[in-house]
C-alpha positions, 0 to 999 in steps of 0.5 A: 131526592126528586122522584119525578120521571124524566119527561118526554121533552127533557129526554128529547133535550138529552138526546139532542145534546148527547148526539151533539157531544159525541159529534164534536168529540169525534173531531180531530180538535174537539171542543164542547160548548159551555152551557149556561143552564140559567141562560138555557132556561130563560130561552126555553121560557121565552120560547114556550111563552111565544109558542103559547102566544102564537097558538092563541093559548093564554097563559100568565107569566106566572104560570109559565114561570111555574112550569120552570120553577122560576121566580119572578126576580130571577126571570127579570134578572135573566131578561135583562141580561139575555133578551136581546140574544133571542131570535127576532121572530121570538121577540115579536111574539113576545110583544 
């Protein structure tokens, strides 16, 4: 059993998703988007890498992946699948 408390970033995402789901469920024809947690994790990794880079904070890829408990091979598999789906502004920062 994981004893780590929910951090403020996780809590913010949970609140956003809860609000999003509640809004969708109040429609006459409700639909909740499926979420691929692997793809979401990849996007969050890349957004964090881009934010560090934009702020001129040096972080190795390994240190960022450690923040998400993701291995290199997993990251590179995800990158192959979803890199082109990232917003252009994020891709520019990651170059």
